[in-house]
N, C-alpha and C positions, 0 to 999 in steps of 0.2 A: 504493500500500500504506500509506504514511504517513497519507494522508487517511482511509482506512478505519479505521485504529487510533484516530485522533483522534475519529471519529464514535462508535466503540464506547465509548470512555471517557466521552464526553458523555452518551450514553444511559444508561450504568450509573450515573452521578452523579444523574441525574434520578430513576431508580427508587429509589435510596437515600433521596432527599429525601421521596418520597411515603410512605415507610414510617414516618415520624415518628409517634409515638404521640400521640393527641389527649388534651388535659387533661380529666379527669373534670368533669362539671357539678356546681356547688354544693359542691366539695370544701372551700371555705373558709367555708361558711355556718356561722352560730353562733346561739345563743339571743339573741334581741333583734333579729335582722335583720327588715327589712320585706320581704315577699314577695308575689307574685301567685299565687293558687291558684284554679283554675277561674274565671279572669277577675275575681276579687275580691281586694282588698288585705287582707292580714292580717299577723300577726307569728309568728315562731318562738318558742314559749314553753317548749319542752322537747325532749328527745330520748330515744327508747327504746333499750334495749340492742342491738336489731337494727339500729340506725342510722336508723330512721324518725324524721321530725320531728313534733313535736306543734305543729300550727299553729292559731292562733286567728283566726277570721274572723267578724266581726259577732256576737260574743258566744258562738259555738259553737267547740268545739275538736275536732280530729280528728288521728289519727296518719296521716301520708301518706309515700309514697315520695319521697325527695329529688329524683328525676327529674321529679316532677309539680309542683314549685314553681319559681318563678323569683325569684331574689334581686334586689331593686331598691333604689335609693337608697344611702345611706352606711351601712356596717355599724357595729354598736354599738361595736366595738373602736376605730374611728376617729372617734368622736363628739367630736372636738375642734373648736375654732373654725376653719372652713374659709374664712373670709372676713375682710377687714380693714375695719372701720368704726369709727365713734366709740366710744371705749372706755367712756365713761359710759353711752351708750345700750345698748351690747352687754351691759354688766353688769346694767343694769336689766332687759333682756329675759330674762336667765338666772335672774332671781328667780322666774320662774313655776313653778307646780307642774305636773308632767307625769306621765303614766301610767307605772306601773312594775310589776314583779312580784317576789315573794320566792321565792328558790330555795335548794335544798340541792344544790350542784353543778349539774347540768343538770336536776334534778327540780323541777318547779314546785310550790310550796307554796300560794301565793296569787297569782293573776294578774288578778283583777278587783276594781274599786273600791279600787285602791292608787295612792297619789300620793306623790311626793317632790319637794322643791324642787330644781330642776336645779342651781342654783349650789352648794348644799351637797354634793350628790352628786358633782358635777364636781371640787370642790376637796378633798374628803375623801381621805385615804389609804386604801389597800385594806383595812386592818384597823381603821379608825375607824368609829364608829357614825354613822348618819344617821337623821333623823326620817322615818318613813313613816306616812302617814295611811291606815289600812285600815278600811273600813266606819265611818268617822267617828271612829275611835279612833287616838290617837297611840302609835306604837311605835318603839323604837330598835333598829335592825338594823345589823350590820356591812355596810359598803359591798359587800363581795364577795358578799353574799347578795341584793343588790338590783340588778336589771337594768332599765335605762330602755328603754321601748318607743317613745319618740318621737325624731324626728330634729331636731336644733337648726336645721337649714335650714328646717324646717316651722314651728316655733313661735318661733324667736328670730332671724329674719332681718330686719335693719333695712330692707332693700330692700322689704319688704312694707308699709312705712308711707309714706303720702303726706301732703302738707300739707292741712290742713282747719281748720274752725272749729267752735266750740260756739255755738249760737244760743239766744236766749230764745224758747221755744216760743210764747209769747203774742204778742210783738211782731215776732219774726223778726230782731231785732237781733243782731249779733255780740257775743259775750261774751268769747271768748278764742281765740287761735290755738293749734292743737295738731297732732299727727301722728295720722293715722287708719290703722288696719290695713285695707288695701284688700281683703284676702281676706275678713275678717269683714264689711266694709261691703257688698261686692257679693254675698256669700253669704246674707245675712239676707233673710227674707221679710217679717216683720212689723216695724212701726215701733218696737215695744217691745222687740225683741230686742237683746241686748247686743253691743256692738262694742268691741274693745280700742283704747285710745287712749293716747298718751304726752303728758302735760301738762308744760309747761316744759322741752321737749327741749333737751339740751345744757347745762343749768344744774344746780347742786347740788340744786335743789328738784325735779328731774325725777321723775315718778312714772308708773307703769303702772296704768291703771284701766280699768274697763268702763263704758260709757254707752249709753243707748238710742239707736238709730239716728235716731229722730225729732229728737234734739237736735244732730245732726251734719250738716255740709255739706262737700263737697269738689268742686272743679272738675276733678279728675283722673279721675273715674270717671263 
């Protein structure tokens, strides 16, 4: 009898465990998140009153049910430095201009051809103004109205840079040692396409520049 009571309690415990409520999908998604929609990468750029997300994919925007998108990567609210590397190099990479959008709450005002310097946006207080380039014009907007669309792991990761050299195109001789963005280098097709490089890495004179692939060489790729 005692054994039967014990088995009944065990079965009852298992049934209770199975009744736990599953967490809703995308309940923590927010404007600025990177998502996959219909197999393509895009960004959440706004939200309708009924809860649908406004998703931008390859220049087009559509309102979609949150269940139809998958949030990927690091969310906008956690876009702080997630890795520990050389402080000078990291600061240099944060000086880049990144894609952004101008908002009133969750309502998008301008989401194309907008750029902000990531370092200024990152360091500004929520009520401070930041410089936003929109359609070639400079505007000052409160940080709380500007949302960054890019992930620092994609554009400011020092691990994307490998050792390389700049050569003289005529003679082929090495001119200087640099760090080359491996993603740019391997992704370019034409020799005239620009590749990001870091000159004088680790020194006070370090600078982030773009150079034609034809002038660069690396043994790592």
